[in-house]
C-alpha positions as CSV (number, residue, x, y, z in Angstrom):
1,M,75.5,42.5,176.6
2,K,72.3,42.1,178.6
3,S,71.2,38.5,179.1
4,K,67.6,37.4,178.0
5,T,65.2,36.8,180.8
6,I,63.1,33.7,180.2
7,L,59.9,33.7,182.0
8,P,59.4,30.2,183.5
9,D,55.6,30.8,183.5
10,F,55.4,32.1,179.9
11,L,53.3,29.1,178.9
12,V,51.6,27.0,181.5
13,K,49.3,23.8,181.5
14,K,45.9,24.8,182.3
15,G,43.4,22.0,182.1
16,D,43.6,20.4,178.6
17,A,45.3,23.5,177.2
18,Y,48.4,25.7,177.5
19,Y,47.9,29.3,178.6
20,C,49.9,32.4,177.9
21,R,48.7,35.0,180.4
22,Y,51.1,37.6,178.8
23,G,49.1,37.5,175.6
24,D,46.0,36.1,177.1
25,F,45.5,33.3,174.7
26,Y,45.4,29.5,174.8
27,I,47.1,27.0,172.5
28,D,45.3,24.0,171.5
29,P,42.6,24.1,174.1
30,L,40.1,21.3,174.2
31,Y,37.3,23.4,176.1
32,P,35.8,26.8,174.9
33,V,38.0,29.9,175.5
34,K,38.0,33.4,174.4
35,T,41.0,33.2,172.2
36,A,42.6,30.0,171.0
37,I,45.7,29.4,168.7
38,V,45.1,25.9,167.1
39,S,48.4,24.1,165.8
40,H,46.7,21.6,163.7
41,A,43.3,19.9,163.0
42,H,43.9,16.7,164.9
43,G,41.2,16.2,167.5
44,D,43.4,16.3,170.5
45,H,44.4,19.8,169.5
46,A,41.4,21.3,167.7
47,S,38.1,21.8,169.5
48,P,35.1,24.1,168.8
49,G,33.5,26.8,170.7
50,H,36.1,29.5,171.0
51,L,35.2,33.1,170.5
52,D,38.2,33.4,168.2
53,T,40.4,30.8,166.8
54,Y,43.5,31.6,164.9
55,A,44.8,28.9,162.5
56,T,46.3,28.2,159.1
57,P,44.1,28.1,156.2
58,F,43.8,24.3,156.1
59,T,43.3,24.0,159.6
60,V,40.5,26.4,159.6
61,A,38.9,24.5,156.4
62,F,38.9,21.3,158.2
63,M,37.6,22.8,161.5
64,Q,34.8,24.6,159.5
65,Q,33.8,21.1,158.0
66,R,33.9,19.2,161.2
67,F,32.1,21.8,163.4
68,P,29.6,23.3,160.9
69,K,27.4,24.9,163.5
70,Y,30.2,27.6,164.3
71,T,30.1,30.6,161.9
72,R,33.2,31.8,159.8
73,E,33.4,34.8,162.0
74,A,34.8,32.5,164.7
75,Y,38.0,32.0,162.9
76,T,40.7,34.1,161.9
77,I,43.0,32.6,159.3
78,K,46.6,33.3,159.5
79,P,49.0,32.1,156.6
80,F,52.4,30.8,157.4
81,N,55.1,33.4,158.2
82,Q,52.7,36.3,158.7
83,S,53.1,37.7,162.1
84,W,50.5,39.5,164.3
85,E,50.2,40.5,167.9
86,L,48.0,39.5,170.8
87,N,48.3,42.0,173.6
88,E,52.2,42.4,173.5
89,V,53.2,39.0,172.3
90,R,54.3,38.7,168.8
91,I,52.9,35.4,166.9
92,T,54.0,33.7,163.8
93,L,52.9,30.2,162.5
94,I,55.6,28.2,161.1
95,P,55.3,25.0,159.2
96,A,55.6,21.9,161.4
97,G,55.5,19.1,158.7
98,H,53.1,17.0,160.8
99,I,50.1,17.1,158.5
100,L,48.8,19.5,156.1
101,G,48.4,23.0,157.7
102,S,50.2,22.0,160.8
103,A,52.0,24.7,162.5
104,Q,54.6,25.5,165.3
105,I,53.9,28.6,167.0
106,L,56.7,31.1,167.6
107,M,56.0,33.7,170.2
108,E,58.2,36.7,170.9
109,Y,57.9,38.6,174.0
110,Q,60.4,41.1,175.6
111,G,63.2,39.8,173.3
112,V,62.7,36.1,173.9
113,R,61.7,33.8,171.5
114,Y,59.4,30.8,172.6
115,L,58.8,28.1,169.9
116,Y,55.7,25.7,170.4
117,T,56.3,22.8,168.2
118,G,52.9,21.4,168.3
119,D,53.2,17.7,166.7
120,Y,56.1,17.8,164.1
121,K,58.2,15.6,161.9
122,L,61.3,15.9,159.9
123,Q,60.7,13.0,157.5
124,E,59.8,13.9,154.1
125,D,56.1,14.1,153.2
126,P,54.9,15.8,150.0
127,T,51.2,15.8,151.0
128,C,52.0,18.7,153.4
129,E,54.3,21.6,153.9
130,P,57.7,20.5,154.9
131,I,59.0,21.7,158.3
132,Q,60.6,25.1,158.6
133,V,63.5,25.5,161.1
134,V,63.6,28.8,163.0
135,Q,65.9,29.5,166.0
136,A,64.5,30.0,169.5
137,D,65.5,30.7,173.1
138,V,63.0,28.2,174.5
139,L,62.0,25.2,172.5
140,I,58.5,23.7,173.6
141,T,58.6,20.3,172.2
142,E,56.3,17.4,172.1
143,T,58.1,14.3,173.4
144,T,55.7,11.5,172.0
145,F,58.6,9.2,171.1
146,A,61.4,10.7,173.1
147,D,63.1,7.3,173.8
148,P,66.5,6.3,172.5
149,D,65.0,2.8,171.6
150,V,62.5,4.4,169.2
151,V,63.7,4.5,165.6
152,H,61.3,5.3,162.7
153,P,62.2,3.5,159.6
154,D,62.3,4.9,156.0
155,P,58.5,5.3,155.2
156,V,59.1,4.4,151.5
157,E,60.8,1.1,152.4
158,E,58.1,0.4,154.8
159,I,55.3,0.9,152.2
160,R,57.1,-1.1,149.6
161,K,56.7,-4.2,151.8
162,L,53.2,-4.3,150.7
163,N,54.2,-4.9,147.1
164,A,55.1,-8.6,148.4
165,I,51.6,-9.1,149.4
166,N,49.5,-11.1,147.0
167,G,46.0,-10.3,147.9
168,N,43.8,-7.6,149.3
169,I,45.0,-5.6,152.3
170,L,43.0,-4.0,155.3
171,L,45.2,-1.1,156.3
172,G,44.2,0.8,159.6
173,C,45.2,4.5,159.8
174,Y,44.3,7.7,161.3
175,T,41.7,9.6,159.1
176,L,43.4,13.1,158.8
177,G,47.0,13.4,157.7
178,K,48.1,9.7,158.0
179,A,45.4,8.2,155.4
180,Q,46.4,10.9,152.9
181,R,50.2,10.2,153.3
182,I,49.5,6.3,153.1
183,T,47.5,7.0,149.9
184,Y,50.3,9.1,148.3
185,L,53.0,6.5,149.3
186,L,50.9,3.7,147.8
187,N,50.3,5.7,144.5
188,S,54.0,6.3,144.3
189,Y,55.7,3.3,145.4
190,C,53.0,0.6,145.1
191,P,51.5,1.6,141.9
192,D,49.8,-1.8,141.1
193,K,47.7,-1.4,144.2
194,V,44.3,0.3,144.1
195,V,43.5,2.5,147.1
196,L,40.0,2.1,148.4
197,L,38.8,4.5,151.0
198,H,36.4,4.2,153.9
199,H,33.5,6.7,153.6
200,R,34.5,8.3,156.9
201,M,37.9,9.5,155.3
202,T,36.2,11.1,152.5
203,M,35.9,14.6,153.8
204,A,39.8,14.8,154.8
205,H,40.8,13.3,151.3
206,R,38.7,15.7,149.5
207,L,40.1,18.7,151.6
208,Y,43.6,17.4,150.7
209,D,42.6,17.4,147.0
210,E,41.8,21.0,147.4
211,Y,44.8,22.1,149.5
212,S,47.5,19.7,149.2
213,P,50.4,20.2,146.8
214,V,50.1,16.6,145.5
215,S,47.3,14.6,143.8
216,L,45.9,11.6,145.4
217,H,44.3,8.6,143.5
218,Y,41.7,6.7,145.3
219,K,38.2,5.2,145.2
220,V,35.6,5.5,147.8
221,Y,34.9,1.9,149.0
222,G,32.0,0.1,147.6
223,R,30.4,-3.1,149.0
224,K,31.6,-5.4,146.0
225,D,35.0,-3.9,145.6
226,M,36.9,-6.3,147.7
227,K,35.1,-9.2,146.2
228,E,35.4,-8.5,142.5
229,G,38.3,-8.1,140.1
230,P,41.9,-8.5,141.0
231,A,43.0,-9.0,144.5
232,N,45.2,-5.8,144.4
233,K,43.0,-3.6,146.8
234,V,44.3,-1.8,149.9
235,Y,41.3,-0.7,151.9
236,L,42.1,2.2,154.2
237,V,39.9,2.3,157.2
238,P,39.9,4.3,160.6
239,P,41.2,2.5,163.8
240,L,37.6,1.7,165.2
241,T,36.7,-0.1,161.9
242,F,40.0,-1.8,161.8
243,N,39.5,-3.1,165.3
244,S,36.1,-4.3,164.5
245,Y,37.3,-6.2,161.7
246,F,39.7,-8.5,163.8
247,R,38.1,-11.7,162.4
248,A,38.4,-10.4,158.7
249,T,39.2,-13.2,156.4
250,N,41.1,-13.2,153.0
251,V,42.8,-10.1,153.7
252,T,46.3,-9.1,155.0
253,R,45.8,-6.9,158.2
254,V,48.3,-3.9,158.8
255,F,48.3,-0.7,160.7
256,A,50.3,2.3,160.0
257,S,51.7,3.8,163.1
258,G,54.9,4.5,165.1
259,W,53.6,2.7,168.1
260,A,54.9,-0.9,168.7
261,R,51.7,-1.8,170.5
262,L,49.5,-1.1,167.5
263,Q,51.6,-3.5,165.5
264,Q,50.8,-6.4,167.7
265,H,48.5,-9.1,166.3
266,N,48.7,-7.9,162.7
267,D,50.0,-9.8,159.8
268,L,52.6,-7.3,159.0
269,S,54.2,-4.5,160.7
270,L,54.0,-0.9,159.0
271,Y,55.9,1.5,161.1
272,I,54.9,4.9,159.6
273,S,54.9,7.7,162.0
274,D,54.1,11.5,161.7
275,H,56.2,12.5,164.7
276,V,59.9,12.8,165.3
277,D,61.7,9.9,166.8
278,W,64.6,10.2,169.2
279,A,67.2,10.8,166.5
280,D,65.1,13.6,164.8
281,L,64.3,15.1,168.2
282,L,68.0,15.5,169.1
283,H,68.7,16.8,165.4
284,Y,65.9,19.4,165.7
285,I,67.3,20.6,169.1
286,T,70.7,21.3,167.4
287,L,69.0,23.2,164.7
288,V,66.8,25.5,166.8
289,K,69.6,26.1,169.4
290,P,67.6,26.7,172.4
291,I,68.7,27.9,175.9
292,E,66.0,25.8,177.4
293,I,63.6,22.9,176.5
294,W,60.2,22.6,177.9
295,T,58.5,19.2,177.2
296,I,54.8,18.5,176.5
297,H,52.7,15.5,175.1
298,G,54.8,12.6,176.2
299,D,57.5,11.7,178.8
300,G,60.7,14.0,178.5
301,S,62.4,12.3,181.3
302,K,64.9,10.6,179.1
303,L,65.6,13.7,177.1
304,K,66.1,15.4,180.4
305,I,68.9,12.9,181.5
306,H,70.5,12.9,178.1
307,L,71.0,16.6,178.0
308,Q,71.5,17.2,181.7
309,D,74.9,18.6,181.2
310,Q,74.1,20.7,178.3
311,I,70.7,22.2,178.3
312,D,68.1,22.8,180.9
313,V,65.0,20.4,180.3
314,R,61.9,20.5,182.2
315,D,58.2,19.3,181.9
316,I,55.9,22.4,181.2
317,Q,53.5,20.9,183.8
318,S,55.8,21.5,186.5
319,V,55.4,25.3,186.6
320,T,52.5,27.1,187.6
321,M,51.8,31.0,187.0
322,I,53.7,33.3,189.0
323,P,51.5,35.9,190.9
324,A,51.7,39.3,189.1
325,T,52.8,40.9,192.6
326,A,55.8,38.6,192.8
């Protein structure tokens, strides 16, 4: 049986993007390019100005709202699990479970399957599509929390801690994905709490109202909402607003994140992350069954040591393009 030839430069780091010369496209570029495939709509992955952007329906909808000067013709909507080709590379978007519309990008070329995860999580999150597992020869994985010391707790148990707080809560969280997940968790497991929404989060929530499989219950914040009526409000605010309210009184300050540094100086920790922790990363590797692992977005050194006698692990930035004449 002929062994598969994995091309070490199939995907390489090129500035703030990942480039596939065999298909002549970029993944998650942060500068204008001819052809971009965008894994999801977070700002560190989605940017404007490309001649053609391939992405899932929700990702395109969010980008159109966020970058209104770019016409609909700049986007090509690709539903999950519907393959297409760019040059000779066959591409399929697979649900990543990170936020609504987030996609892993499966690339097939010369019989080899390369799976770019983007950001992903295995924890249950009814606000978005659950992660879908496919097997691949090369797993190109984020390593945001690739550390044996990182353990993400059950998000339901974390959110239930807010039930013990008698008073209003100022809750910092990211605007897209995290805020909608927190709203759903509060609606489901803290039913006596009223969710108030910072105006900068309105667009994302309303798009979730249109695309998400679950209903979210919230009210856009008004000036008197935290001062009048029962003290059972949870006011969701973006990070910059949360930081500017560091002297806020008569509220309990919490921030929803997997990062320990973002829990410091708050009144209560709230470890809710939209990325895989160490255990989920290792579990996902067993499901995908890769021959090689290429790491991105974080530090993969501990993963490399852990798997050194089992699977070849390398940082994708350690390889440059091989000349075509080589």
